[in-house]
N, C-alpha and C positions, 0 to 999 in steps of 0.2 A: 505493497499500497502505498502511497506516496506518501509524502511531508505535508501537511495541510496548514496554510495560515491565515487565520480567521478574519474576515472581512461585516465584523458587525459595525454597523449605525456609517456604513460608507455613504450614505443618499445624505446623511443627515445638514449638511450645509455645503452650500454650491461655491467652491471656491474660484473665482475669475483667474486665472492667468491667461499666459501665452500658447500653453495649448490649447484652446478652446479659439482655433482659427477664424479671423473674421475676414471674407473674403473683399476687394477692394471693389467698389461701387463702380458700374459702369456708368459713360456720360450722361445727363440727364437733358431735356429738352422741353423747351416752353411748351405747353397744352395747345396754344394757339399757333404753331408752329403743321398743325394738323385742324384741316376743316372738323372734319365725321369728330373728331375726340373734344374738340372746341364746342364743337354745339351740344356732345353728349353731356360734356361738364357742364357750361350753362344750364340747361334741363335738370342736371343733380342740385345745382347750385339752388336753383328757385324752389326747392322743394327740403331741403338738408342743408345740415352744416357740414360742410367740406374743410379741414383743416389743413389738407396738401394734396398737389395734384401734380402730376409730373408727367413725363413721357419715358420710359427705357425700352430700350431695343426693340421699339416700333409699337409697344403697349401702354395702355393708361393706366397709372396706379395713384388709386385714391384714398387718402383716410380719411375715415369718416369718424364720428362715435359707436361705440359697442351698440348702445341702447338702438341705433338705426338700424343695424344689420336684416332685419328682416323685411321691415316696410323698403330700404333702397334695393336691394334682392329682387322684391315684387314689381318695383318700379320697373327696375332694369328689363325684366322680363316684360313686362306689360307695354310700353311704351318707348321704350328703346330697342325693344328685339334683340336685349341679348336673353337666349331663352337657352343656352346649354352653360350648367354649372359643370365644367369638367376635374374642377381639382378643389381642394380644401385642407387646410391643417394648420398646424400652429410652429413657430419660431421659439424656443427657450433662450430667454432673454434673466431668466433669472438669477444668475450670478452678475449682471450688471445692475440689473433696477429691479431685481424680483417681478417680472411684468412677462407676458405673453402676447407674441405678437400673431394675430389669425389674419388669415391670408382667404380668400374668395377667386379663385381663376373662372371669368365668365369670356363666353365665346358668342360674339353674333355671327349667325354664317349669310347673314342676306348684305351685312356691312361689312364682313369678311375683315372683323376687328377683336384685338382680345383686350381685356380691361380686368384689372386686376384690384380688388376690394379689399382695404387691410383695415385694422383699429387694432389697441393695445388692451389688454386686461391683468389686472393687479393677480398674483399670484391666488390661486382659491376660488375667484370668481367662475362663473359660468358662464356657457352664450347662449342666444336664443336659437332653439333648434331653425333650419330652413328646408326640413325633410322636407314636409307640406309641399313646397314650394318646386322642387327639385330632389327627385326620387335620388339620384345619384348623392345627395349628402346624405343619404341613409347610413351606408355605411364606412361612409368620409368620418362623420361624427361619429361615429361608435371606435373607428377607431384613433383619432384625437382621445377619447377620453382612454381608451384603453395604453395608448400610447407616451403622453401626456398628463392624463389625469384630467382631462379638460370635458366637466360635464354641457350638454346643450338639453338647456330646458325645452319640455314638451316633445321632448324624442319619444318614441310609442318604444321602445327598448333599449335603455341606456345601459348596455351589459358591452362588458368584454369582448374585443372581435378574433383576435389572435391567440390571447395567452390565457391558461388556464382560470375561470370567474374567481377563483381562490388565491389566483397572484399576487404578490407584494410587490410592490414598487410600479415602474413607470418606466419600457426599457429607451426609449428614444428620450430621457432626458439627460443632459451632459451630466449630471453628476452620479447617473447610473455605471454600473463598471462594466468594463467590455467582456468582462465572463461572468458579471455575474456576484450577485452578493450574500452574504449568507445563508439566505432564503432559497436561492437558487439552486445554489451547491450540494443544497441536501434534498430540496423538493421531489425528485422522483423516489430517492431512498424512502424519504420517510412517507410518502404515496404508497408504494410499492410493499416497504417491507418495513416498516415502523421505525420509529427514532431509535428503538432498542436496538436494530440493525447494523445503526452507524458506523461502530468500531469493527464491526466485523469487512463491510464493503466499503467504507471512504465516500469521501464526496466526489460529485459529478465532476469531471474537468470539461469547461464548457469552451474553452480557447479552440476554437476553429482551427486557427493557422499552427497549431503547436505539431510539431514534427520531433518526434525522440527516437533516436536509432535502433531504442530498445522494444519501442512501440509495432502494434500490426502486423506481428509473426513476422516480422523483419521486411514488409513490404516498402518502409519508410524511406529504406536507405537506395535512392535513386542513382543509380550508377554505380552501385556496390553491394547489388543484391546478391544475395547467399541461398542457397537452398533451407526450407523451413527446420529450424529446431540447430541451426548451424551456430556454434559456439563462436560468439565473434569477437576477436584480439586487436583489432584496430589496424593492421597488418593488410588489407582483405586489397587486390588489385584493382581498379577502377575496369568496368566494365566496357567495352568498346562499342559505340553508338553508332548505328545504323538507320537508314530510314527507310529502311527495304530487307524483308526478310530474304533469308537465304539464299542463293540463285538470281533474285532479284524479281521481273516481271515483263513480260515477253513484251517485244519492243518498245520498252522503257527504260532509257538510261538508269544505271544503277545510280545512286546518289549517297555520300559517305558525308560526312560531319567533316573532313578534310579538303572535299573538292565546295564546298557553300561556300556563297558571297553574300555578305551583310549589303545590302541595297541603301545607299545615305539618298539617294536624290527620289524622293518621291513624285517626281516628273518624269520619270524614268519610262 
């Protein structure tokens, strides 16, 4: 059994460090530079408070008040022909200012335009469900609840959609460890065998990128494969890598690693 390091309370606090990479912003354009977006923004401002609006990568981004989301999306659908909600989710800014940024990606097929509605909520606040406006929001809101812990008021079935119902924590929070926390390490052992089996079985290893030379019956030893059960000494000769089986393929030139060439020119 491998040695285990406890991971208690790893999600207790969001520590803001440079490991939370923030991608640089692409250039922003004035909404007035696009006649269609300018008209849509003017119509929105006539009915709702718009905190900020600009164009990025040929789509308009509009920041609104969180309480207006249902009415805004209904207006976009019924009055401005943005009839498809293609995506919605959240962005974790808890470490920065204890908020989430919620976004809704809208598409108008008649105008051939994309529009993104955004707003901020404090940690612990809920959003208004838009499932009754767009059926695509059903699973998206459940996923946001599952992955970030953000509830959608008036959703018809506000339950987890990917993780088990009794799972603890929200996997897409930046504080959630890549290998899972204490609960995740023992979840299947406790569920199947009971906590009394922990000392016998050991914790579950959830690092999918882990490669151990002694794991998987020697199959992880790429380039140094040996028959099953062979004792590893560390002095094994590397295996020759061929791109074809012995004898090659009829009418196809046999390729080897030594004769391969890396093409640097993408236009070649």
